[in-house]
KEBAFI-979765 format. One line per field, with one value per atom (N, C-alpha, C): atom name; z negated, x negated, y. Coordinates in steps of 0.001 Angstrom, whole numbers, plus 500000, padded with zeros to 6 digits. Each point is the difference from the previous one (the first is absolute). Layout:
atomo = CA, ...
c3 = Z, ...
c1 = X, ...
c2 = Y, ...
REM end
This chain:
atomo = N, CA, C, N, CA, C, N, CA, C, N, CA, C, N, CA, C, N, CA, C, N, CA, C, N, CA, C, N, CA, C, N, CA, C, N, CA, C, N, CA, C, N, CA, C, N, CA, C, N, CA, C, N, CA, C, N, CA, C, N, CA, C, N, CA, C, N, CA, C, N, CA, C, N, CA, C, N, CA, C, N, CA, C, N, CA, C, N, CA, C, N, CA, C, N, CA, C, N, CA, C, N, CA, C, N, CA, C, N, CA, C, N, CA, C, N, CA, C, N, CA, C, N, CA, C, N, CA, C, N, CA, C, N, CA, C, N, CA, C, N, CA, C, N, CA, C, N, CA, C, N, CA, C, N, CA, C, N, CA, C, N, CA, C, N, CA, C, N, CA, C, N, CA, C, N, CA, C, N, CA, C, N, CA, C, N, CA, C, N, CA, C, N, CA, C, N, CA, C, N, CA, C, N, CA, C, N, CA, C, N, CA, C, N, CA, C, N, CA, C, N, CA, C, N, CA, C, N, CA, C, N, CA, C, N, CA, C, N, CA, C, N, CA, C, N, CA, C, N, CA, C, N, CA, C, N, CA, C, N, CA, C, N, CA, C, N, CA, C, N, CA, C, N, CA, C, N, CA, C, N, CA, C, N, CA, C, N, CA, C, N, CA, C, N, CA, C, N, CA, C, N, CA, C, N, CA, C, N, CA, C, N, CA, C, N, CA, C, N, CA, C, N, CA, C, N, CA, C, N, CA, C, N, CA, C, N, CA, C, N, CA, C, N, CA, C, N, CA, C, N, CA, C, N, CA, C, N, CA, C, N, CA, C, N, CA, C, N, CA, C, N, CA, C, N, CA, C, N, CA, C, N, CA, C, N, CA, C, N, CA, C, N, CA, C, N, CA, C, N, CA, C, N, CA, C, N, CA, C, N, CA, C, N, CA, C, N, CA, C, N, CA, C, N, CA, C, N, CA, C, N, CA, C, N, CA, C, N, CA, C, N, CA, C, N, CA, C, N, CA, C, N, CA, C, N, CA, C, N, CA, C, N, CA, C, N, CA, C, N, CA, C, N, CA, C, N, CA, C, N, CA, C, N, CA, C, N, CA, C, N, CA, C, N, CA, C, N, CA, C, N, CA, C, N, CA, C, N, CA, C, N, CA, C, N, CA, C, N, CA, C, N, CA, C, N, CA, C, N, CA, C, N, CA, C, N, CA, C, N, CA, C, N, CA, C, N, CA, C, N, CA, C, N, CA, C, N, CA, C, N, CA, C, N, CA, C, N, CA, C, N, CA, C, N, CA, C, N, CA, C, N, CA, C, N, CA, C, N, CA, C, N, CA, C, N, CA, C, N, CA, C, N, CA, C, N, CA, C, N, CA, C, N, CA, C, N, CA, C, N, CA, C, N, CA, C, N, CA, C, N, CA, C, N, CA, C, N, CA, C, N, CA, C, N, CA, C, N, CA, C, N, CA, C, N, CA, C, N, CA, C, N, CA, C, N, CA, C, N, CA, C, N, CA, C, N, CA, C, N, CA, C, N, CA, C, N, CA, C, N, CA, C, N, CA, C, N, CA, C, N, CA, C, N, CA, C, N, CA, C, N, CA, C, N, CA, C, N, CA, C, N, CA, C, N, CA, C, N, CA, C, N, CA, C, N, CA, C, N, CA, C, N, CA, C, N, CA, C, N, CA, C, N, CA, C, N, CA, C, N, CA, C, N, CA, C, N, CA, C, N, CA, C, N, CA, C, N, CA, C, N, CA, C, N, CA, C, N, CA, C, N, CA, C, N, CA, C, N, CA, C, N, CA, C, N, CA, C, N, CA, C, N, CA, C, N, CA, C, N, CA, C, N, CA, C, N, CA, C, N, CA, C, N, CA, C, N, CA, C, N, CA, C, N, CA, C, N, CA, C, N, CA, C, N, CA, C, N, CA, C, N, CA, C, N, CA, C, N, CA, C, N, CA, C, N, CA, C, N, CA, C, N, CA, C, N, CA, C, N, CA, C, N, CA, C, N, CA, C, N, CA, C, N, CA, C, N, CA, C, N, CA, C, N, CA, C, N, CA, C, N, CA, C
c3 = 506184, 499464, 500224, 499711, 500151, 501448, 500940, 501421, 500450, 499538, 500366, 499468, 498777, 499413, 500788, 500416, 500788, 501344, 500648, 501299, 499869, 498917, 499782, 499827, 499252, 499802, 501312, 500837, 501276, 500918, 499979, 500829, 499555, 498679, 499490, 500267, 499922, 500328, 501480, 500859, 501434, 500311, 499307, 500201, 499553, 498894, 499535, 500995, 500566, 501007, 501226, 500424, 501168, 499768, 498809, 499699, 499973, 499482, 500005, 501435, 500855, 501411, 500668, 499725, 500554, 499530, 498721, 499480, 500680, 500208, 500676, 501444, 500659, 501398, 500143, 498897, 500060, 499611, 499634, 499559, 501083, 501253, 501084, 500358, 499419, 500302, 498789, 499478, 498855, 498715, 499283, 498770, 498919, 499961, 498977, 500209, 501274, 500276, 499564, 500280, 499583, 498491, 499308, 498536, 499428, 500578, 499481, 500248, 501256, 500324, 499289, 500016, 499321, 498505, 499408, 498566, 499617, 500793, 499731, 500136, 501041, 500210, 498862, 499590, 498891, 498703, 499829, 498795, 499967, 501167, 500079, 499665, 500587, 499752, 498548, 499426, 498595, 499102, 500319, 499169, 500021, 501174, 500070, 499185, 500060, 499183, 498521, 499649, 498607, 499514, 500887, 499630, 499755, 500800, 499826, 498630, 499611, 498666, 498908, 500204, 498990, 499869, 501154, 499964, 499302, 500249, 499334, 498498, 499594, 498572, 499399, 500769, 499480, 499873, 500970, 499952, 498805, 499515, 498821, 498755, 500033, 498810, 500176, 501167, 500227, 500958, 499647, 500872, 500409, 499550, 500406, 499937, 500425, 500082, 498639, 498947, 498718, 498906, 500304, 499011, 500197, 499005, 500099, 499935, 499140, 499902, 499728, 500883, 499841, 498827, 499881, 498928, 499350, 499209, 499386, 498934, 499833, 498918, 498681, 498973, 498701, 499438, 500400, 499444, 500961, 501124, 501019, 499615, 499881, 499718, 500966, 500704, 501002, 499338, 500432, 499423, 500255, 501193, 500297, 499121, 499571, 499104, 498622, 499514, 498715, 500075, 501164, 500191, 499933, 500568, 499962, 498572, 499184, 498593, 499270, 500224, 499359, 500479, 501286, 500540, 499292, 499513, 499258, 498543, 499604, 498646, 499012, 500488, 499128, 499997, 498962, 499881, 500382, 501095, 500432, 498936, 499101, 498972, 498889, 499913, 498945, 500564, 501239, 500643, 500065, 499377, 499975, 501365, 500627, 501345, 500971, 500542, 500767, 501504, 500809, 501459, 500443, 500661, 500456, 501516, 500683, 501443, 500360, 500980, 500394, 501412, 500740, 501369, 500702, 501346, 500806, 501103, 500391, 501179, 501125, 501177, 501136, 501036, 500507, 500972, 501320, 501100, 501336, 500917, 500498, 500935, 499445, 500824, 499570, 499546, 499729, 499569, 498506, 499587, 498579, 499278, 498756, 499275, 499722, 499901, 499677, 498643, 499178, 498656, 500025, 499369, 499873, 498516, 499544, 498616, 499961, 500444, 499999, 501410, 501011, 501382, 500435, 500768, 500463, 500858, 499893, 500751, 501364, 501044, 501334, 500013, 500632, 499926, 500983, 500734, 500912, 499475, 498717, 499449, 499835, 499942, 499872, 498540, 499127, 498586, 499125, 498770, 498981, 498790, 499353, 498821, 498925, 498858, 498958, 499283, 499361, 499174, 498852, 498957, 498876, 499406, 499489, 499312, 498542, 499120, 498582, 499242, 499045, 499125, 498590, 499479, 498696, 499041, 498696, 499022, 499591, 500339, 499632, 500939, 499964, 500812, 499569, 500976, 499684, 501063, 499625, 500912, 499917, 501165, 499970, 501375, 500012, 501239, 500575, 501279, 500702, 501059, 499981, 500874, 500941, 501296, 501013, 500525, 500151, 500600, 500996, 501123, 501003, 500282, 499899, 500267, 501075, 500842, 501036, 499429, 500869, 499547, 499470, 500311, 499468, 498667, 499512, 498744, 500157, 501241, 500232, 499806, 499195, 499745, 501185, 500654, 501183, 499716, 498907, 499735, 498506, 499543, 498601, 499987, 499303, 499853, 498642, 499263, 498661, 499810, 499440, 499738, 498890, 499421, 498932, 500571, 499252, 500387, 498774, 500203, 498978, 500272, 499139, 500202, 499124, 500578, 499308, 499423, 499059, 499463, 501128, 500104, 501066, 501113, 501238, 501149, 500584, 500357, 500573, 501171, 501183, 501167, 500023, 499990, 499985, 501206, 500767, 501144, 500094, 500311, 500042, 501192, 499856, 501091, 500927, 500362, 500884, 500624, 501132, 500703, 500339, 500177, 500377, 501508, 500760, 501435, 500221, 500968, 500321, 501359, 500079, 501275, 500123, 501181, 500305, 499150, 499418, 499219, 498655, 499590, 498712, 500052, 498870, 499876, 499681, 500974, 499830, 500020, 499726, 500052, 498711, 498952, 498731, 499398, 498848, 499346, 499400, 500050, 499351, 498655, 499188, 498643, 499755, 499500, 499583, 498479, 499344, 498544, 499586, 499037, 499489, 498509, 499561, 498588, 499543, 498720, 499400, 498753, 500010, 498861, 499608, 501000, 499765, 499706, 499952, 499723, 501311, 500323, 501223, 499870, 500925, 499944, 500976, 501167, 501031, 500930, 500438, 501018, 501072, 501139, 501091, 501159, 500591, 501142, 501268, 501089, 501300, 501086, 501045, 501078, 501305, 501046, 501329, 501029, 501065, 501119, 501300, 500974, 501273, 500738, 500524, 500736, 501432, 500666, 501405, 500853, 499707, 500790, 499930, 498816, 499864, 500594, 499960, 500596, 501503, 500637, 501447, 500269, 499104, 500210, 500030, 499289, 500009, 501386, 500830, 501351, 501045, 499527, 500912, 499748, 501022, 499817, 499389, 499557, 499327, 500919, 501327, 500915, 500341, 499354, 500203, 501093, 500686, 501064, 499420, 500820, 499572, 499812, 499000, 499786, 501178, 500157, 501118, 499954, 498779, 499861, 500513, 499546, 500432, 501472, 500460, 501416, 500892, 499571, 500794, 500107, 498893, 500018, 500877, 499962, 500867, 501467, 500308, 501379, 500492, 499142, 500384, 500248, 499159, 500184, 501323, 500334, 501271, 501178, 499913, 501098, 500244, 498911, 500146, 500692, 499668, 500637, 501463, 500287, 501376, 500857, 499432, 500776, 500296, 499099, 500235, 501101, 499992, 501055, 501351, 499996, 501259, 500534, 499100, 500440, 500609, 499381, 500535, 501338, 500093, 501273, 501087, 499678, 500990, 500401, 499034, 500303, 500973, 499821, 500911, 501401, 500066, 501313, 500700, 499221, 500587, 500478, 499315, 500357, 501277, 500315, 501165, 501318, 500284, 501262, 500082, 498851, 500007, 500398, 499504, 500342, 501492, 500557, 501448, 500827, 499582, 500745, 499913, 498813, 499861, 500764, 500282, 500714, 501490, 500500, 501462, 500489
c1 = 481688, 501354, 500624, 499196, 500506, 500347, 499143, 500259, 501255, 500187, 501207, 501245, 499915, 501150, 500322, 498954, 500206, 500624, 499511, 500552, 501476, 500319, 501394, 500883, 499526, 500767, 500198, 498940, 500100, 501016, 500005, 500964, 501422, 500219, 501339, 500423, 499057, 500318, 500355, 499207, 500295, 501349, 500339, 501303, 501117, 499769, 501008, 500258, 498900, 500147, 500738, 499663, 500652, 501493, 500381, 501420, 500738, 499351, 500612, 500216, 498987, 500129, 501131, 500104, 501094, 501350, 500050, 501243, 500397, 499003, 500284, 500426, 499367, 500345, 501384, 500519, 501323, 501123, 499652, 501024, 501022, 499547, 500932, 500875, 499731, 500778, 500730, 499475, 500629, 499507, 500920, 499611, 499568, 500617, 499615, 498571, 499595, 498615, 499047, 500352, 499153, 499883, 501103, 499989, 499120, 500093, 499216, 498515, 499639, 498584, 499403, 500736, 499503, 499861, 501009, 499947, 498853, 499792, 498883, 498660, 499887, 498744, 499694, 501001, 499800, 499713, 500645, 499747, 498552, 499500, 498605, 499035, 500228, 499106, 500073, 501203, 500133, 499272, 500114, 499355, 498483, 499437, 498552, 499576, 500818, 499696, 500123, 501048, 500210, 498899, 499551, 498917, 498709, 499753, 498789, 500009, 501157, 500098, 499798, 500560, 499843, 498550, 499302, 498592, 499147, 500329, 499248, 500212, 501256, 500286, 499285, 499982, 499345, 498504, 499399, 498564, 499596, 500922, 499696, 499858, 500655, 500004, 499206, 499387, 499268, 498855, 498818, 498834, 499484, 500621, 499608, 501218, 499836, 501126, 500597, 499208, 500492, 499870, 499550, 499908, 501144, 500841, 501122, 499495, 499050, 499399, 498515, 499177, 498561, 499498, 500521, 499590, 501246, 500724, 501226, 499698, 500915, 499863, 500304, 499294, 500165, 501398, 500675, 501314, 501134, 499714, 501027, 500902, 501282, 501017, 501155, 500430, 501055, 501378, 500856, 501347, 500793, 499849, 500774, 499550, 498722, 499524, 500639, 500134, 500662, 501477, 500624, 501385, 500098, 498993, 499982, 499837, 499225, 499843, 501334, 500687, 501308, 501008, 499909, 500895, 499794, 498768, 499699, 500450, 500557, 500493, 498967, 498898, 498929, 499942, 499403, 499773, 498541, 499752, 498623, 499124, 500592, 499211, 499555, 500638, 499656, 499528, 499503, 499552, 498482, 499378, 498538, 499447, 500633, 499602, 500953, 499580, 500898, 499717, 500980, 499872, 500072, 498953, 499964, 500075, 499990, 500186, 500468, 500906, 500548, 500546, 499957, 500505, 499551, 500027, 499566, 499066, 499098, 499173, 500575, 500217, 500584, 498924, 499983, 498998, 500690, 499419, 500530, 498841, 500012, 498984, 498599, 499140, 498626, 499810, 501092, 499898, 499718, 499453, 499774, 501348, 500067, 501275, 500441, 501298, 500592, 500679, 499799, 500569, 501390, 500945, 501361, 500350, 500293, 500424, 501515, 500444, 501434, 500580, 499164, 500466, 500395, 501103, 500403, 498925, 499921, 499017, 500585, 499172, 500452, 500285, 501100, 500426, 499282, 499006, 499252, 498608, 499713, 498692, 499888, 498773, 499767, 499996, 499407, 499899, 500151, 500429, 499927, 499271, 499219, 499240, 500214, 500586, 500282, 498727, 500076, 498896, 500571, 499230, 500349, 498708, 500054, 498855, 500400, 499262, 500311, 498993, 500501, 499125, 500058, 498800, 499898, 499184, 500323, 499215, 498715, 499885, 498814, 499871, 498881, 499813, 500972, 500425, 500957, 499912, 500409, 500082, 501406, 500620, 501351, 500505, 501205, 500635, 500853, 499813, 500821, 500816, 501292, 500924, 500712, 500036, 500713, 501170, 501152, 501170, 500630, 500442, 500718, 501325, 501103, 501335, 500673, 500799, 500716, 501268, 500793, 501194, 501083, 499905, 500950, 499555, 498831, 499486, 499196, 499759, 499217, 498514, 499334, 498578, 499209, 499240, 499234, 498509, 499543, 498559, 499758, 499145, 499567, 498508, 499238, 498571, 499539, 499325, 499529, 498574, 499148, 498622, 499412, 498902, 499314, 499143, 499945, 499179, 499271, 498770, 499249, 500153, 500735, 500329, 499109, 499580, 499114, 500792, 499406, 500595, 500124, 501149, 500228, 500843, 499674, 500806, 499512, 500960, 499691, 500936, 499425, 500800, 500144, 501231, 500266, 500870, 499565, 500772, 499822, 501034, 499868, 499170, 499408, 499217, 500921, 501114, 500979, 500872, 500603, 500884, 501307, 501037, 501312, 500192, 500133, 500287, 501393, 500111, 501281, 500473, 501273, 500560, 501447, 500581, 501329, 501101, 499750, 501043, 500228, 499104, 500155, 501151, 500657, 501078, 499374, 500020, 499376, 501019, 501252, 501049, 500104, 499344, 500028, 498604, 499911, 498704, 499522, 498688, 499359, 499450, 499617, 499545, 498639, 499082, 498678, 499930, 499751, 499938, 498579, 499465, 498661, 500086, 499389, 499999, 498580, 499756, 498709, 500236, 499458, 500180, 501463, 500866, 501415, 500813, 499372, 500710, 500206, 501252, 500299, 499515, 499130, 499418, 500639, 500416, 500502, 500952, 501023, 500941, 500063, 499380, 499877, 500885, 500719, 500868, 499380, 500076, 499555, 500929, 500161, 500917, 499286, 500801, 499493, 500587, 499242, 500519, 499656, 500882, 499824, 498785, 499201, 498801, 500349, 499069, 500182, 500191, 499223, 500070, 501383, 500585, 501316, 501093, 499807, 500995, 500087, 498844, 499994, 500485, 499618, 500359, 501510, 500735, 501454, 500577, 499247, 500460, 499293, 499257, 499311, 500455, 499847, 500285, 498791, 500171, 498912, 498807, 500221, 498880, 499290, 500382, 499311, 500602, 501048, 500624, 501128, 500435, 501095, 501277, 500789, 501277, 500924, 501040, 500928, 500676, 500291, 500668, 499114, 498729, 499090, 499664, 499842, 499692, 501131, 501241, 501137, 500020, 499668, 499993, 498864, 498855, 498893, 500378, 500618, 500383, 501006, 500964, 501006, 499352, 499022, 499294, 499252, 499351, 499263, 500948, 501162, 500954, 500512, 500224, 500476, 498955, 498741, 498936, 499862, 500102, 499861, 501153, 501191, 501133, 499862, 499452, 499780, 498963, 498930, 498997, 500594, 500845, 500626, 500911, 500726, 500865, 499189, 498870, 499145, 499418, 499623, 499451, 501051, 501248, 501082, 500290, 499905, 500253, 498970, 498725, 498952, 500217, 500467, 500254, 501144, 501049, 501158, 499635, 499042, 499651, 499165, 499261, 499114, 500755, 501134, 500731, 500554, 500441, 500544, 498928, 498771, 498912, 499675, 500098, 499725, 501051, 501295, 501064, 499875, 499625, 499902, 498796, 499011, 498823, 500196, 501056, 500224, 500521
c2 = 497117, 500053, 501374, 501013, 501370, 500286, 499499, 500242, 499282, 498738, 499255, 500683, 500516, 500701, 501264, 500718, 501223, 499677, 498937, 499607, 499620, 499309, 499606, 501223, 500986, 501218, 500747, 500048, 500698, 499317, 498650, 499267, 500303, 500016, 500271, 501442, 500935, 501389, 500121, 499314, 500027, 499391, 498894, 499378, 500924, 500712, 500940, 501109, 500552, 501058, 499478, 498756, 499406, 499832, 499552, 499823, 501335, 501039, 501326, 500485, 499778, 500399, 499227, 498695, 499210, 500524, 500381, 500548, 501295, 500890, 501265, 499781, 499016, 499737, 499384, 499436, 499375, 500952, 501249, 500945, 500278, 500009, 500280, 498823, 498835, 498808, 499477, 498883, 499346, 500665, 500645, 500690, 499019, 498800, 499017, 499530, 499831, 499611, 501098, 501251, 501121, 500042, 499718, 500035, 498907, 498789, 498869, 500209, 500309, 500175, 501208, 501095, 501194, 499783, 499327, 499736, 499089, 498942, 499088, 500707, 500824, 500728, 500948, 500772, 500934, 499254, 498824, 499208, 499513, 499537, 499554, 501128, 501166, 501132, 500439, 499992, 500388, 499017, 498690, 498999, 500149, 500311, 500186, 501218, 501060, 501180, 499668, 499212, 499627, 499069, 499072, 499090, 500759, 501041, 500790, 500671, 500526, 500619, 498960, 498781, 498951, 499572, 499904, 499601, 501052, 501269, 501071, 499928, 499741, 499888, 498803, 498874, 498800, 500198, 500728, 500214, 500856, 500821, 500812, 499143, 498818, 499161, 498712, 499803, 498756, 500228, 499470, 500116, 498645, 498914, 498658, 499105, 498735, 499086, 499689, 500005, 499550, 501043, 501196, 501054, 500978, 500088, 500932, 501424, 500266, 501325, 499827, 500531, 499857, 500840, 501212, 500900, 500620, 499226, 500513, 501029, 500909, 500960, 499304, 500408, 499354, 500199, 501087, 500314, 499683, 499328, 499779, 498833, 500291, 499000, 500241, 498943, 500153, 499949, 500911, 500088, 498724, 499414, 498797, 498829, 500002, 498943, 500145, 501226, 500220, 499615, 500261, 499566, 498474, 499321, 498533, 499489, 500716, 499632, 500143, 501102, 500205, 498954, 499641, 498973, 498665, 499776, 498770, 500093, 501138, 500173, 500475, 500577, 500467, 501529, 500523, 501436, 500277, 500723, 500235, 500656, 500773, 500679, 499059, 498802, 499046, 498660, 500014, 498770, 499984, 498991, 499926, 499588, 499009, 499580, 500693, 501133, 500870, 499903, 499566, 500085, 501467, 500470, 501393, 500107, 498863, 499967, 498603, 499897, 498702, 500107, 498903, 499983, 498739, 500046, 498859, 500492, 499116, 500217, 499153, 500591, 499308, 499724, 498764, 499566, 499672, 500493, 499731, 499631, 498758, 499507, 500274, 500608, 500266, 501441, 500702, 501389, 500081, 501128, 500231, 500088, 499555, 500052, 501434, 500157, 501294, 499902, 501013, 500002, 500632, 499322, 500511, 500049, 501203, 500188, 500224, 501146, 500311, 499997, 500035, 500023, 498588, 499827, 498672, 499340, 498692, 499215, 499658, 500036, 499606, 498495, 499615, 498605, 499079, 500506, 499135, 499665, 500289, 499673, 498485, 499511, 498558, 499544, 500808, 499630, 501250, 499777, 501044, 499423, 500834, 499604, 501051, 499612, 500987, 500438, 501139, 500477, 500829, 500113, 500849, 500528, 501197, 500582, 500192, 499320, 500015, 500850, 500753, 500792, 499411, 499655, 499359, 500858, 499953, 500761, 499287, 498687, 499228, 498805, 499299, 498805, 498908, 499193, 498930, 498912, 498803, 498861, 499432, 499744, 499465, 499616, 499445, 499563, 501143, 500275, 500986, 499255, 500220, 499270, 500974, 499654, 500779, 499163, 500642, 499366, 500966, 499469, 500794, 499304, 500756, 499476, 500838, 499345, 500729, 500617, 500612, 500723, 499066, 498699, 499023, 499419, 500418, 499473, 498721, 499585, 498783, 500292, 499188, 500186, 499442, 500872, 499622, 499836, 500594, 500001, 499988, 499084, 499946, 499683, 500829, 499725, 500519, 499128, 500350, 499501, 500829, 499600, 500867, 499500, 500719, 501129, 501087, 501145, 500528, 500405, 500717, 501484, 500661, 501403, 500877, 501106, 500925, 501178, 500677, 501216, 501035, 500610, 500972, 499411, 500343, 499616, 498671, 499128, 498692, 499733, 499829, 499629, 498485, 499515, 498565, 499654, 499021, 499529, 498497, 499235, 498539, 499549, 498829, 499415, 499220, 500608, 499363, 501081, 499657, 500919, 499304, 500801, 499468, 500165, 498893, 500124, 500583, 500908, 500640, 499505, 499617, 499539, 500465, 499776, 500532, 499377, 498829, 499338, 500673, 500877, 500675, 501007, 500166, 500984, 501358, 500900, 501308, 501133, 499676, 501022, 500804, 499526, 500720, 500079, 500647, 500162, 498683, 499799, 498865, 500457, 499034, 500302, 499365, 500794, 499531, 500084, 498865, 499930, 499619, 500729, 499744, 499737, 498890, 499625, 499717, 500146, 499680, 499178, 498766, 499085, 499860, 499893, 499773, 501235, 501172, 501249, 500762, 500300, 500737, 501435, 500417, 501343, 500977, 499527, 500915, 499275, 500715, 499520, 501074, 499711, 500979, 499572, 500950, 499730, 500590, 499233, 500511, 499475, 500809, 499656, 499736, 499856, 499669, 500958, 500247, 500780, 499290, 500149, 499301, 500535, 499089, 500376, 500375, 500666, 500360, 498762, 498953, 498777, 499382, 499927, 499389, 500876, 501315, 500892, 499766, 499818, 499729, 498585, 499064, 498604, 499810, 500852, 499888, 500261, 500722, 500300, 499148, 498998, 499098, 498569, 499171, 498594, 499323, 498758, 499297, 499786, 499917, 499794, 501298, 501083, 501271, 500850, 499510, 500775, 500856, 500954, 500864, 499194, 500361, 499335, 500296, 499176, 500172, 501364, 500473, 501295, 501127, 500002, 501054, 499845, 498735, 499766, 500509, 499789, 500456, 501518, 500681, 501461, 500523, 499303, 500392, 499817, 498850, 499724, 501021, 500340, 500996, 501347, 500346, 501267, 500006, 498862, 499922, 500094, 499308, 500025, 501407, 500727, 501368, 500860, 499811, 500774, 499617, 498674, 499545, 500501, 499969, 500478, 501487, 500761, 501420, 500192, 499211, 500078, 499643, 498975, 499597, 501109, 500657, 501095, 501130, 500319, 501051, 499597, 498687, 499529, 500060, 499579, 500059, 501436, 500907, 501410, 500533, 499592, 500449, 499442, 498735, 499395, 500701, 500349, 500685, 501392, 500634, 501367, 500058, 498926, 500029, 500180, 499253, 500256, 501408, 500531, 501346, 501010, 499777, 500917, 499924, 498769, 499860, 500739, 499864, 500655, 501517, 500484, 501443, 500547, 499123, 500454, 500023, 499356, 499997, 501350
REM end
């Protein structure tokens, strides 16, 4: 998995460099082509750099597919989780069942999941799975309910089941995932709601950001070929280069008779 992920990153980095080179080569011709290719290339390279930072951040908080923190600090409480508690109308200082961490795990193909707390989720992931970490003053048994709603308020995911919770920290995640597809409305923030025995504990908001794949797809046709607009700019760029070569070739041909005459 790690090797496949690395190969994918290298391909995208190589594609980004190629697009930047195409953009630079088009500067002498069509400026719009240079802007599009250069912009796409720089966007690809930036995304790979940004993904590397996100992966490093995720690795700090996760050492396995389902463990948010392998060795959490006893006093660690996430600020965004407390904000989610307040959003639910509760006072974190007077809440016995306190969410101290909340977010979603994103799954893509055969890659390891990536944890998203406050950072926007890439819109090309295959599934998202919510999680919450609850801190309890004593052992308890009860129903924990997860709900995910899109920016229009449409409920896309509901899962509720019984859990035996221990005193202290408890990582709770449903035994189900929400499939993500292009038909979803990702233009605004989504909402993750967590309840216990009918009491709303947290309301967490998370957003979406366009993936590298979709950014390129906007400039490609569905069959994977270049769109007519980009193809036309490429063709024009090639014609300009060919015409310049032809002019140089004609100039060399014209110079040859002159050299013969001057040599007589």
